[in-house]
N, C-alpha and C positions, 0 to 999 in steps of 0.2 A: 288690623288686630287679629291675634291668633284665636282660633275657636276654643271655647271652653271644653276642657277634657272632663270626662266623668271621673269621679273619685277613684274608681277601681283602676282606671288607666293611669291616673296620677300615682297611685300606690305602686303599680307595676314598674313605672319608670323610676320612681324613687328607690325602689328595691334594687333595680338593676344598677343604678348609679352608685348606691351604697356598696353593692357587691364588687363592682369594678374598682372603686376606690380602695376597698379592702385588699383586693388582689394586688393592685399596684403598690400599695403600701407594704405588703408582705414581700414582694419582689425587691423593693428598694431596701427593706431591712436586711434581706439576705445578702444583697450585693454590697451594702454599705454598713454592715454591722460593725460596731466599735471593737477594735482589737487592742488589747493591752500590749505594751512594749516590755519585753523581758530583757534579760542580760544579753542573750544572743538574738540579734535582729534577724527576723525571717525575711525571705525575698519579698513577701507581701508588704511587710512593714517598711522595708527599704524603698519599695516602689512608692508607697503612700507618702512617705516623707519627701521624696523627690517631686512627686506630683503637687503636693501642697506648697512646697517651696517655689516651684515654677508658677503655680497659680498666683501666689502672693506677689511675686515679682511682676507678674502681668498686671495685677491690680495697682501696683505702685507706678508702673511705667505707662499703662494704657488707659487708665481712668483719669479724666480731666476734671471730675467733680470732687472737690475737696472733701465734702461731707460723706462721700461714698468711697473714699480711699482710706485704708487703714493707716494709722499713725506710723507704723513701721512693719517690716516683714514678720518679726517675731509675734506681734500681737495678732496679725492676720493668721499666721500658722496655728496659734493657739485656738483661734475661733474656727478654723477650717479643718483641722486635723481629723476630727471625728467623722467628717463627711466622706472621707476616702477609705478608711480602714475596711478591709474585706478579707475573705478567706478564712473565717473562723467557723468552728462547729464540728460536729462529729464526722461530717462528710470529708473533712480535711485531715482529721486526726485518727481515723480508723485504721485498721491493719488488715488489708491494704486500704489506703484512703480512696474514697469515691471520686474525689476532685482535687485538682492542684492548680497553682497559679502559673500562668503562661508568661514567663519572663520575656520572651521574644515579643509578644503582643504588648507587654508593658513598656518595653523599650520604644516601640513604635508610637504608643500613646504619648510618652514623654517627649519624643522628638516633635510630634505634631503640636503639643501644648507649648513647647518652648518656641517653636517657629511662629506660632500665633501671637506670642508675647513680645516679639522683637519691636523695640521702641521705634516709632516713626512709621512703621508699616503694620501696626496692630490689626489683627483680624479676630473674629469671634473664636473663643476658646472651644476646643472639642469637649464633649461630655464623656464621662467614663463609660456610659452605656453604648458609645460608638465602637467599643472594642470588646472582643471576646477574651476577657482577661482570665477566665477560669476554664480549665480543661476538665470536663466531667467524663465519667465512664459508664453511666447508666444507659442501657440500650433502649430503643424505641419500645414503648409499652410498659416499661418498668415504672414502679411507683417512685415518685419524687416528693411524697407527702412530708410536710414538716413533722417532726417528732417532738410533741410538747412545745416548748418554746424554742427549740432548735430549728432554724429555718434553712440551714445549710443544704439540705437535700434539694432545695428548689433550684440551686445552680449546679447540680451534679449530673445533669443529663449530658450525654456524649456530644461531641462536636456535630453541628448541623441539626441539632434538636433543642427544644426548649421544654420547660416544665409548664404544662397546662393545668392551671389551678381552678378548682371550684370550691364553693363554700356551702355548708349545710345551713339550715335555718338557725341553728345555734351558733354559727360562726366557725365551725370546725373546717379547716382547710385540708383538702386532699389534692394530690397532683399526679399526673402521668406524663411521661416523656413522649412528646409528639414531634413530628418533623418540623424543622424551622422553615418559615415561609420567606420566599424571596420577593423582590419588588413586583407588585401587581398580583401576587398569589393570595388565595384565601387565608384568613387568619382569625384567631379568636384571642381577645385580650392582647397580651404582649408576646406573641409567638413569632414575631418578625425578626429578621437578621439585624445585628447592631446597626444603628444609624437610621432605622426605619421604624414606623409606628403602624398600628392597626387602625386604618381609617374606617370608621363605623364601629370600632371597638370589638364588635361581636359579643356574644353572650353565651357563656358555657352552660347556663341553666336552660336555655331554649334551643340551642343549636344554631343560632344566628351567627353569621360570619361577616367579617369585614374584608378589606383588601389592604395589603401592605403598601405603604407609600413613604417616600423619603421625608425625613423630618424637615421642618421649614426654617428658613433663615429669619433673622431679626426683622421686625416690622411687617412680616407677612401675617395675614389673618389666621386666627386659630380659634378653636372651640375648647381646647384643653391643653394642658402643659405637655402631654405626651406627644403632641404634634410638633413641638419646637425643639430645635437643636440646643437651645440654652436651657430647656426644661422649665421655662416660665412663660405663661400666657397672661398678659396684663391688658385688661379692657379689650379683649378679643384681638390682640395683636401679640405676636411672638416678640419677646424682649428679654430683659434681664430683671434682676431684683430691683434695679434702679428705674425700670420702666422701658417701654418701647422707644426706640430711637436713641437711647442712651447706650454708651459702650457696654457690652455684655461683661466687661471686666469690672464694672462698678458694682458695689454691694451696698444696698440701702443701710444707712446708719453706721457704716464702717468707721467713719471719722469720729463717731461718738463712743467707740469701743464696744459696740453691740455685736453680738454673735449673729450670724446669718439667720433670718427668720426660719422657724421650722417649716418644712415643706407643706404642711397642712394649715399653717397659720401665718400666711404672708399678707393678709389683708382681704377685705371683702371682694375686691375686684381683681384679685390675683389668684390664678390657678397655678400652683407650683408643684403639682404631683408628678409622679414618674411618667 
């Protein structure tokens, strides 16, 4: 049995957990913000449409659980499209823009996703966070704080750096570009290179740091979704929305026409945060 913690300690832990959840949610919103499709399709929109198509073909060909497979590719695309859109906000539309989409990195991501979806040899699909899809220009030490509801500055730090966020007691987010951490290097929140997570998380309010570690494969033990390649931690095991041990191409309720559960509302024993 774990020792009982004093209420002050519980409050401190709860506050830290709430802060980290808020920071991860903000990063996710910046990376996966919904983009509308205009008459002229942007490189970002073209990438997202190809990513969603490849993902949905993988769900069709690689998931053997009927109720977790979409009825057809089009219904899958309708449900999944908003989860890929990125590259919107003032950081991308300013003159000159502070950030741009890396088409070369996008091509690499698409190749990896399609290879993972080859029928008969299906492997776990890569995550968007595995790739440096945005090229920023903000130098080390520069402010990357959100401006009102515009979160795009969060992804505008120059290559090899990340936006380190902190939150005030009132929930106001501020950010500063810091050097990106490699495998085994100290980190705070999500300052690790793509494909890695900050083990121990770190706490920007106290100066605590963690260590960057490679994200875990399906069925490996986890304490949070940020540790898993699939972005889902189910009952303390890395898995998918369909659960550990089930193909990560499966999506809970897909056969019923349901949209993927929101990342913060996937069930009491599921942690599907960033």
